[in-house]
N, C-alpha and C positions, 0 to 999 in steps of 0.2 A: 869444666874440668875433664869431662869425658873426651871432648874434642882434642884438648892438649895432650892427653895420654895417648889417644889413638894416633895422632900425628907423630908424637915422639917414638912410638913403637913401630910405626909404619913408614910412610913416605919421607918423613923428616928424621929418620932414625940416626942419620949421621950429622944432624944439625943440633944446635943448642936452642931448645924451645922454652920460652917463658910464658907465664900465665898471669894475667891481671884481671880482677873483677871487683865488683863493689863490696863484697864481703871481706876482702882483705883489709887488715889494719892499714892506716895511712902510711906508716913507716915501711911496711912490706910493699905497698904499691909503689912508693917512691924508689925503693931499692930495685924492684923489677924494671921500672921505667929507666932508671939510671943505667942499669946493666944493658938494656936494649939500646939506649942512646949511645953508650960507650962501645957498642959492638961486641959485648960479652955474650949477647944472645943474638941468634940469627933470625929467629921467628918469634913473633909475639902473638899469642892467642889472647883475645880480650873481648870483654863485653863492651857496651857503649860507654863505659866509664872513660874511654879514650877519646870521646867525641869532641872534647874541648880542652884547650890548655896544654896539649902535648906537642912538642916541637922537636922532631927527630929528623934532621935534614937528609940523612941517608935512607930513610924509609921511602921505598919506591913502589911497593906492591901492596895491595889490599884486596882481600876477598871478604865480601859481606854475605854471610849465610842468612837465609830467611829474609832476603832483601825486600820482599813484598810487605813485610810487617812494619817498615819504616816509612815515614813521610819524607817529602822532598827536602825539607829543611834539615832533618836529621841525617839523611843520606849525604847532603852537601857538607855538613859538619864532619862527618866521618871521612869522606873523601878528602877533605881539607887537611887531614893529618899526614898525607903523603905528598911527595913531589915538592917538598920545601927546599930541597937542595939544588934546584934549578935543572936537574937532569930529567930525562923522561920517566914517567910513572904510569902505572896501570891500576885500575880499580875494577874488579869483577863483581857483578851482582849475581848471586846464586839464589834463586827462589827455592822455597821448600817443596814445591811441586809445580804443576802446570799453572800458569797464570793467564788470565784472559781479560777482556773488557777493559774497564778503567784502570785496573792494576797494571796490565800490560802497557797501556798507554802512558801511565805515570812513570814506570821504569824506563820505557823508551825515551820519554821526554828527558828524564834525568841523564841517561846515557848520551843524549845528543847535546846537552847544554852544560856549560861550566860557569855561566854568568849568574851570580847570586841574585841579581835583580830579576832575571827571567824566571829563575826557580821560585823566588818568593811570590811573584805574580801568579805563576801556575799553581803554587800551593794554596794561595788565597782563593783562586778560582775553584779549585777542587774541594777545599774544606769549608769555604765560606768565611765571612768576616767575623762571626761571633757577635757577642753583645758588648757594646762599648761600656755599659754600666755594670756588667757582670752580675746582674740581678735577674735578668730574664723577665722583668716586670712588664706585663702587657699593658698596665696602666700608663707607664711612662711612654711606651711605644705608641699607644693610642693617643696620647696627649701631644704627640709631635716631637718628643725628645729624639735627638739624632741617634742613629745606630752607627756602628763601625763601618758599615757599607757606605754610609754617607760621606765618611772621611776619605776613603780609598787610600789607606796609608802606603800601600805598595807604589801607587802612582806618584804620590808626593815624595817618597824616598828616592825613587828613580829620578824624578825631575830635579830635586835638590842635589842629589849626588852627582848627576851629570853636569849641572850648573857649576858646582864647586870644582869638579875636575877640569872643566873648560876655563874657569876663571883663574884658579890657583892650584894646579895639580901637585905642586911641591909643598903647599901649605906654608908659604913664606910671608904672606901679608900679615900685618899686625892683628887683623881679625882672626886669622886661623893659626897664628903662632902657638897659642896655648894647646890646641889640638895636636899640632906637630910635636911639641915638647912632650906631651903625654904619650903619644905613640912611640916616640924615640925612647922614653924612659921605660915603657912597658915592654917593647919588643926589640929595642936596640937598633932598629932601622925602620925605614918606611918601606913597606911591602908594595910592589907594583900593584896598581889599582885596577888594571884592565879586566880582571876576573869578576869585578862587581863587588 
């Protein structure tokens, strides 16, 4: 709220600035997002509540403050909110302070890649695979139960996704027709799949 007020009073004083965050009631969030999508707001200040399900084709710029606090998957979700109109778009990562080491490398990797598969693989490498059974039971691990690391889900997803795109990129075969229909029903179009 302080950021929205500061921007409205300062550099964006001549623009219409909106604010959306998780504490707003659902109806108010929808109103603000509708205003932004319709062009009645020029700038939207938001928390990560906008990371999924928002489709504003005219949105072309995003500034992520405190970028070092987010993982690659969340940054990818946020960046995915812009550039949906087909024109050029820009996403700026603004860290809270100086970043070094692994944090700097993670942000640099993100800035250099837009492929969701590559980002998922790097996120898995950085954060580790987790526990497949979500119990952390050393007894299960000691007895030979598989861990998520054994499955390598990122590699499987990349392999299967690339095979599908090579075999049937428009999802027209009878095998993939239900997926095509679901995507069309939910999104109204098939989005180009080159970004991963």
